C-alpha positions as CSV (number, residue, x, y, z in Angstrom):
1,X,0.0,0.1,-0.1
2,X,1.5,3.4,-0.9
3,X,0.5,6.5,1.4
4,X,-0.5,9.5,0.4
5,X,2.9,11.3,0.9
6,X,4.5,8.5,-0.9
7,X,2.0,8.8,-3.7
8,X,2.3,12.3,-3.9
9,X,6.1,12.0,-4.1
10,X,5.9,9.5,-6.7
11,X,3.5,11.6,-8.8
12,X,6.2,14.6,-8.5
13,X,8.9,12.4,-9.8
14,X,6.9,11.1,-12.6
15,X,6.2,14.9,-13.4
16,X,9.6,16.1,-13.4
17,X,10.8,13.0,-15.6
18,X,8.0,14.3,-18.1
19,X,9.2,17.7,-18.1
20,X,12.8,16.6,-18.5
21,X,12.0,14.4,-21.4
22,X,9.6,17.0,-23.1
23,X,12.2,19.5,-22.5
24,X,15.0,17.2,-24.4
25,X,12.5,16.6,-27.4
26,X,11.9,20.2,-27.8
27,X,15.6,21.5,-27.1
28,X,17.0,23.1,-29.9
29,X,19.8,21.2,-31.9
30,X,22.9,22.3,-34.0
31,X,23.7,21.3,-37.4
32,X,27.0,20.3,-39.1
33,X,27.3,21.1,-42.6
34,X,30.2,19.7,-44.9
35,X,31.6,21.7,-47.5
36,X,35.0,21.8,-49.7
37,X,36.5,24.8,-51.1
38,X,34.4,26.4,-53.9
39,X,33.7,30.1,-54.7
40,X,29.8,29.8,-54.3
41,X,30.4,28.3,-50.9
42,X,32.8,30.9,-49.4
43,X,30.0,33.5,-48.3
44,X,29.0,30.7,-45.7
45,X,32.8,30.6,-44.7
46,X,33.1,34.7,-44.6
47,X,29.8,34.5,-42.3
48,X,31.7,32.2,-39.9
49,X,34.8,34.1,-40.0
50,X,33.1,37.4,-39.5
51,X,30.9,36.2,-36.6
52,X,27.7,36.1,-38.2
53,X,27.5,32.5,-37.9
54,X,27.0,31.1,-34.3
55,X,29.2,28.3,-34.1
56,X,27.0,27.0,-31.2
57,X,24.2,26.5,-33.7
58,X,26.2,25.7,-37.0
59,X,29.6,23.9,-37.3
60,X,31.3,23.9,-40.7
61,X,33.0,20.9,-41.4
62,X,36.0,21.5,-43.9
63,X,36.3,18.5,-46.7
64,X,38.4,18.3,-49.8
65,X,35.7,17.2,-52.2
66,X,31.9,16.2,-52.7
67,X,32.7,12.7,-52.2
68,X,34.2,13.4,-48.8
69,X,31.2,15.5,-48.3
70,X,28.9,13.2,-48.9
71,X,30.7,10.5,-46.8
72,X,30.7,12.5,-43.7
73,X,26.8,12.6,-44.0
74,X,26.8,8.8,-44.7
75,X,28.7,8.1,-41.7
76,X,26.8,10.5,-39.4
77,X,29.5,13.3,-38.9
78,X,27.5,16.0,-41.1
79,X,23.8,16.5,-41.2
80,X,24.0,18.2,-44.7
81,X,26.6,19.6,-47.1
82,X,27.2,21.9,-50.1
83,X,26.7,20.0,-53.1
84,X,25.7,19.9,-56.7
85,X,22.2,19.1,-57.5
86,X,23.2,16.0,-59.4
87,X,25.1,15.0,-56.6
88,X,22.0,15.3,-54.6
89,X,20.1,13.3,-56.9
90,X,23.0,10.4,-57.0
91,X,23.1,10.4,-53.0
92,X,19.2,10.0,-53.3
93,X,19.5,7.3,-55.8
94,X,21.9,5.6,-53.5
95,X,19.4,5.7,-50.3
96,X,20.7,8.7,-48.8
97,X,17.6,11.1,-48.4
98,X,18.8,14.7,-48.9
99,X,16.7,17.7,-49.3
100,X,17.4,21.2,-50.8
101,X,16.8,24.0,-48.4
102,X,18.9,26.8,-50.5
103,X,21.0,27.4,-53.8
104,X,24.4,28.9,-53.5
105,X,25.0,29.3,-57.0
106,X,24.5,28.3,-60.8
107,X,27.7,27.8,-62.4
108,X,27.9,29.6,-65.7
109,X,31.7,29.1,-66.6
110,X,33.4,28.4,-63.2
111,X,33.9,24.8,-63.9
112,X,35.8,24.1,-66.8
113,X,38.2,22.1,-69.0
114,X,41.9,23.2,-69.2
115,X,44.3,22.0,-71.6
116,X,48.1,22.5,-72.0
117,X,48.9,25.3,-74.5
118,X,49.7,23.0,-77.4
119,X,46.1,21.7,-77.4
120,X,44.5,24.6,-79.4
121,X,40.9,22.8,-79.8
122,X,38.5,20.1,-78.3
123,X,39.2,17.8,-81.2
124,X,42.8,17.9,-80.3
125,X,42.1,15.8,-77.2
126,X,42.1,12.8,-78.9
127,X,44.7,10.3,-77.5
128,X,45.5,12.9,-74.6
129,X,45.8,12.2,-70.8
130,X,42.4,13.8,-69.3
131,X,42.2,14.2,-65.8
132,X,38.7,14.5,-63.7
133,X,37.3,13.7,-60.7
134,X,35.0,10.7,-60.6
135,X,31.6,12.2,-59.3
136,X,28.5,13.6,-60.8
137,X,30.0,17.0,-61.9
138,X,33.5,15.6,-63.6
139,X,31.1,12.8,-65.3
140,X,28.8,15.4,-66.8
141,X,31.5,18.2,-67.7
142,X,33.4,14.8,-69.3
143,X,30.7,13.6,-71.5
144,X,29.6,17.3,-72.5
145,X,33.3,18.2,-73.7
146,X,33.5,15.0,-75.2
147,X,30.4,15.4,-77.1
148,X,31.0,18.9,-78.1
149,X,34.6,17.6,-79.6
150,X,32.8,14.9,-81.4
151,X,35.0,12.2,-79.5
152,X,33.9,9.2,-77.2
153,X,35.8,8.1,-73.8
154,X,37.7,5.7,-75.7
155,X,39.3,8.4,-77.5
156,X,41.1,9.8,-74.6
157,X,43.3,8.4,-71.9
158,X,40.9,9.0,-68.8
159,X,42.8,9.7,-65.5
160,X,40.4,9.6,-62.2
161,X,42.0,12.5,-60.1
162,X,40.3,14.2,-57.1
163,X,40.5,17.8,-57.5
164,X,43.2,18.2,-54.5
165,X,45.6,16.5,-56.5
166,X,44.9,17.9,-59.9
167,X,47.4,20.7,-59.4
168,X,50.2,18.3,-58.3
169,X,49.7,16.2,-61.3
170,X,49.5,18.8,-63.6
171,X,52.7,20.0,-62.3
172,X,54.4,16.8,-62.9
173,X,53.5,16.5,-66.2
174,X,50.9,13.8,-65.4
175,X,48.1,15.2,-67.5
176,X,47.5,17.1,-70.9
177,X,44.1,18.4,-69.9
178,X,41.9,18.4,-66.9
179,X,38.3,18.9,-65.9
180,X,38.2,21.2,-62.9
181,X,36.9,24.3,-61.0
182,X,37.7,27.5,-59.0
183,X,40.3,27.9,-57.5
184,X,42.4,25.2,-58.9
185,X,41.5,26.2,-62.6
186,X,42.9,29.8,-61.6
187,X,46.1,28.3,-60.9
188,X,46.1,25.9,-64.0
189,X,45.5,29.1,-66.3
190,X,48.2,31.4,-64.4
191,X,50.6,28.4,-65.4
192,X,50.0,28.3,-69.2
193,X,46.7,26.3,-69.4
194,X,44.2,27.1,-71.9
195,X,40.0,26.9,-71.4
196,X,38.7,25.0,-74.1
197,X,35.1,24.2,-72.5
198,X,33.2,25.3,-69.7
199,X,29.9,25.0,-67.9
200,X,28.6,28.3,-69.5
201,X,28.1,25.9,-72.7
202,X,25.9,23.8,-70.5
203,X,23.4,26.3,-69.0
204,X,21.6,25.1,-65.9
205,X,23.4,21.9,-65.7
206,X,25.3,22.5,-62.6
207,X,23.7,24.0,-59.4
208,X,25.4,23.9,-56.0
209,X,22.6,23.5,-53.3
210,X,22.6,23.2,-49.3
211,X,21.4,19.7,-49.0
212,X,20.4,18.2,-45.6
213,X,19.3,14.9,-44.7
214,X,15.7,14.7,-44.6
215,X,15.2,13.3,-40.9
216,X,17.1,16.3,-39.8
217,X,14.6,18.9,-40.9
218,X,12.7,18.9,-37.8
219,X,11.4,21.5,-35.1
220,X,14.7,21.1,-33.1
221,X,17.1,22.0,-36.1
222,X,14.9,24.4,-37.6
223,X,16.4,27.5,-36.2
224,X,19.9,26.4,-36.6
225,X,19.1,25.9,-40.5
226,X,17.2,29.3,-40.6
227,X,20.2,30.7,-38.8
228,X,22.5,29.2,-41.3
229,X,20.9,30.3,-44.4
230,X,20.3,34.2,-43.0
231,X,24.1,34.1,-42.4
232,X,24.9,33.0,-45.7
233,X,22.7,35.8,-47.3
234,X,24.1,38.6,-44.9
235,X,27.6,37.7,-46.1
236,X,26.6,37.4,-49.7
237,X,25.2,40.9,-49.3
238,X,28.3,42.1,-47.9
239,X,30.1,40.3,-50.9
240,X,27.9,42.8,-53.2
241,X,28.2,45.8,-51.3
242,X,32.0,45.7,-50.3
243,X,33.5,43.3,-52.9
244,X,37.1,44.4,-52.0
245,X,36.7,44.0,-48.3
246,X,35.0,40.5,-48.7
247,X,37.9,39.1,-51.1
248,X,40.4,39.9,-48.7
249,X,38.6,38.2,-46.1
250,X,38.0,34.9,-48.5
251,X,41.6,34.9,-50.1
252,X,43.2,32.8,-47.4
253,X,40.8,29.9,-47.3
254,X,40.8,30.1,-51.3
255,X,44.8,30.0,-51.3
256,X,44.6,32.9,-53.7
257,X,46.2,36.8,-53.9
258,X,43.0,38.9,-53.0
259,X,43.5,40.5,-56.4
260,X,42.7,36.9,-58.3
261,X,39.6,36.2,-55.8
262,X,36.9,38.4,-57.5
263,X,37.6,37.0,-60.9
264,X,36.5,33.4,-59.5
265,X,32.7,34.9,-59.4
266,X,32.6,35.7,-62.8
267,X,31.5,32.4,-63.8
268,X,28.8,32.3,-61.0
269,X,25.3,33.2,-60.7
270,X,24.8,33.9,-56.9
271,X,20.8,34.1,-56.1
272,X,20.0,36.4,-53.2
273,X,17.1,35.1,-50.8
274,X,14.5,36.8,-53.1
275,X,15.8,34.7,-56.4
276,X,16.1,31.7,-54.3
277,X,12.3,31.9,-53.4
278,X,11.5,32.2,-56.9
279,X,13.6,29.2,-57.8
280,X,12.6,27.0,-54.9
281,X,9.0,28.2,-53.7
282,X,5.5,27.3,-54.9
283,X,3.7,24.1,-56.2
284,X,5.9,23.7,-59.3
285,X,9.4,25.4,-58.2
286,X,11.7,26.1,-60.9
287,X,14.5,24.1,-59.3
288,X,11.8,20.8,-59.4
289,X,11.5,21.1,-63.2
290,X,15.2,21.3,-63.9
291,X,15.8,18.0,-61.4
292,X,13.4,16.5,-63.3
293,X,15.2,17.2,-66.8
294,X,18.6,16.6,-64.9
295,X,17.5,13.4,-63.7
296,X,16.5,12.3,-67.3
297,X,19.7,13.3,-68.5
298,X,21.8,11.5,-66.1
299,X,20.0,8.3,-66.9
300,X,20.6,8.7,-70.6
301,X,24.2,9.2,-70.0
302,X,24.5,6.3,-67.5
303,X,25.0,8.5,-64.6
304,X,21.6,6.9,-63.0
305,X,20.5,3.4,-63.5
306,X,16.8,5.1,-63.5
307,X,15.0,8.4,-62.8
308,X,15.0,9.5,-58.9
309,X,11.9,10.0,-57.1
310,X,11.5,13.7,-56.6
311,X,8.9,13.6,-53.6
312,X,10.1,16.1,-50.5
313,X,13.5,16.9,-52.5
314,X,13.0,20.9,-52.2
315,X,12.0,22.7,-48.6
316,X,11.7,26.4,-49.1
317,X,10.1,26.9,-46.1
318,X,14.0,27.8,-44.4
319,X,14.5,30.6,-46.4
320,X,14.0,34.1,-44.7
321,X,10.1,35.2,-44.5
322,X,10.9,39.0,-44.9
323,X,11.8,38.2,-48.6
324,X,8.3,36.7,-49.2
């Protein structure tokens, strides 16, 4: 038999336990985002370095490639990553359910094929050693460049090489041509490389996005995600309003002199918050239509075995509301 004082104490303990469990369930959670060095992602890091991004709410995990970023998500070391849209589709095809919450940039020339100076035109690639990163973007650029050259994969000597090893391979004369992107491309061009093809010739094909694991898109992580996106747009606004100060601050991470940084953004379209709404919001978002076309193209080129289901691919509800 439980006496009244004991019963009251028991009920008090159970009530406290429920409060503690409920508090944990409702407590805000931080997010971890993986990203490699790419100009379109730099405003996010600029926000971190300037103190506009709260390190207690958002942790940026620096990686060397998209492959490393996806691995970090798959292993639970990151909740999301800065990736290209085709990489997101490939991840979903492999069972890693990611949703796009923001667009960083649209590549309009920043991804490119750089050849040695004696290679004058795309047709001259035949028989040459062509380096590329084995991944969605590398494969897309390779296929597009070979189509433009009227060549096949068998016509070139393919060298699979992650982007962080491309400069060394170029310096050692292990490559004749390489598919790369900024800031590596800037270094190769400065050493006499010649740009023969770039993403401006395949408009809309390469879109960089902030993709987060769908199960993380819940009430506990919402404020952290919104804070990250708002901080990115604050830094992007600073880049537009004060480019000289911005490039000086971004130069060390990009590994370039400040005078070279601004040119990296010439091949990129950087949509602000209002433009993000235009591309992501509504019942038929423009990015969703692009994803459908991209999925079809990736199946046709062998990058996907079949088209990817696009349900829950886009979540525009984390964008700043004051731009609606």
